[in-house]
N, C-alpha and C positions, 0 to 999 in steps of 0.2 A: 559299376558304381562302387564307391568306397563304402567301408563299413559305416562311417558317419552318415553318408548319404542314405544308406539303407535304413539307418536308425531314424533319420529325419523324415523319410518317406512314411515309415510306420507311425511316427508321432503325429504327422498331419492326417494320416488315415484314421487314427484314433480320434482326433477332433471331429472328423466328418461322421464317424460312426457312434460318437457319444461314449467312447470307452474311457470313462473317467479314471478307472483304476490304472490303466496303462499310462495315462497322462501324468497322474500324481506320482507314480513310481519313478518317473523319469525327469523330474525337476528337483532342484535343490530346496532345502528348507527356507533359504533366503531369496527365493525366486523373485525377480522383478519383471513385471510385464507392462510395458508402455504401449497403449493403444492411442496413437497420435490423433489429436482432434477430439479425444474422448476422456480417457482417464489413465492413471497409473495404479497398478496393483502391486503391493509389497508383501512378501511373506507367503508361506505355504497355505495358511488358513484362509487368508483373503483370496488367494488364487483358487483354492478349492471352491469357495462360495461362488466366485465368478464363473468358473467352469460349470458348476451345477446349474446356475441360472441360464446358461447358454444351451444346455443339452436339449435336443429335440430328436425327432425321429431321424433316421439315417438321411444324410444329405449327400448330394453329388460333389465330387472332388476331381478336378483335373490339375495335376501338377505339371508345370512347364519346365522349371529349372530348379536344380538343387546344387548349390555351390558350397564347397567346404574348403577351408584353409586354416590350418592350425586349430585354434579353439574357437574360431568364428565360422559362421555359416549363414546362408540365405536360401529361402525357398519362396518361389512365387507360383501363382496359378489362379484358378477360379474355383470358388466354392458356391454351391447352391444351398441357401438357407432361408429361413423366414426373416422378412424385414421387420422394422419396428411396428408395422401395421398387421403383422401376421400373414403377409402374402409371400408366397415363394418367389425368391429373387436370386439373381446371380451377383456375386461380389468378386472383384479382382483383388488379390492380396499379395503382399510381400512381407515375409517375416524374416527379421535378422536376428540371429541367435548368438549368444555367448555361451560356450560350453564350459563345464567345470574342470575339464582336463582332457587328456588324450586317450586314455584307456578307459573303456566303459563310462563314457561321459554322461552327465546329466545336464539338463538345461538350467543355466544360472540366470540368464536374462533373455527376454524376448522383446523385440520392438516390432510392432505390427502397423502396417499401412494398409488400409482397406478402403475401397471405393465401390459403390453400387454401380453396376452396369445397367445402363438404360436401354 
């Protein structure tokens, strides 16, 4: 696995574990997060508020693919989290990333596609 792949694996594990510090340390000040079918978050402060509202006890995570090329990357898998009704559920996801550069990159943009598994 490439260094970028390892970084993205750790970033996604931080989401599943509620490690807000790691997540915030690894995004840019001008982060843009588009959650298709829901909303778009712009800027670090709004991103932080969104992440804090999503934190829950540790959830399950299964990563399927991590693909990197230049300053773009994609990760897909399944995450277990509470749904809108507070019930444990599984969600399939694919996140597409734009990174800030090649050496020690931070995440500049995220595009998330999420669907609940029935």
